[in-house]
C-alpha positions, 0 to 999 in steps of 0.5 A: 476522460476530460481535459480542464483548465491548466491541462488538468486531466480527470480520468472518469472510467473505473476499471471493470469489476472494480469491487471488493467482497463485502467484508467488514472493516475496510477503512482505506482503499486505493483502487486500481486505475483510479488515480487522477493526473495532470498534463504531465501524467503525474498523480494529482490525487488517489482517492480513498474509495472505502466509503469510510466517512470518519476521516479523509484519507484521500492522498495527494503528492507531498510538497516538492515531490511527484508520482508519475502515473501510467493510466494504461497499466495503472502504475504509480511510480514511487522513485528514490530519485524524486522522493515520491510521496502520497500523503493525506492533506493533514497527517496530524488529523487525517490518519488511521490508527490501527491495532489489528489490521489486514492490508492488501497491496499490489506492488512491484519492487524495483530497488534491489537494495537492503532497506529502501522499500518503505511501502506505507505508514506514517513519517517517523516511527511507523512503516511497513517495508519490503526489501530484497537484500543481499542474502534473502528477501525480507519484511520489516514492520516498524511500529512506534519505533519498534522494529521486527524483521523477518526473512520471507520463506520464498523470497520476492518474485520479480515483477508485480506481486500481491502482498497481504499483511495480517496483524492479529489482535495480540500483535502477531504479524503474518505475511503472504506473498501471492497467496502463500503464507511466508513465515511463522509469526511466533516471534513477531508480536508488536503491541503498539498501535500503527498509524497510516497517513502515506504511501512511499517515502524519500527512499522508495523505489517501487510501483504501486497498483492497488492498496486496501486497508482493513482495521480488523484481522480478516478471516482466512476465507475472506482473505482468500476472496479478497486476494482473488478479486484483487489479483484478477483485477490487477493481473497478478 
């Protein structure tokens, strides 16, 4: 760790075992405990470690927002109170346009409301959202303005959790929580492309630890391997 001018702190140590299985299609990867931060421990950048050189997907705080960071635990705090957002420097050009995809993430849902947990997507019509709600925990995929809402079979556990979102080539969406498949996908087809440029939005209350995005439907065996690696590293 080095302290530079203006109290900028660069965190150079990468967590031990910070790797993913060699699976084709990784296009954005925000590793556990690799955010850089300033003297107030607010995130200055969360780099994309996927090796995807076709588009710059490094994330920085959106104008007027801050994302507090805990280097000891790896928590990035996205809070409704300060409208926390991390976004690419040019969302109009630095974006992922996804058809089939598989997204893995480790988060902790803080807010207990029905609709305030937009974890990732693009400002406007694209977002993937978890919420607890009054009756049952749920998930929403909003893709090009089209919503699909589902209840999660076993709900959302308290504390840190691992989610996996699989979108097949035909548009069907499957949700897994801590390695357990949550729902029948037969009514969840969305044909539109999904754009990703950001984590969080102005109504998100959650902690994020790691996000990995693939532009393919990862096979079942590889999903298990990736989930095992991420959960071991992040302590889920």
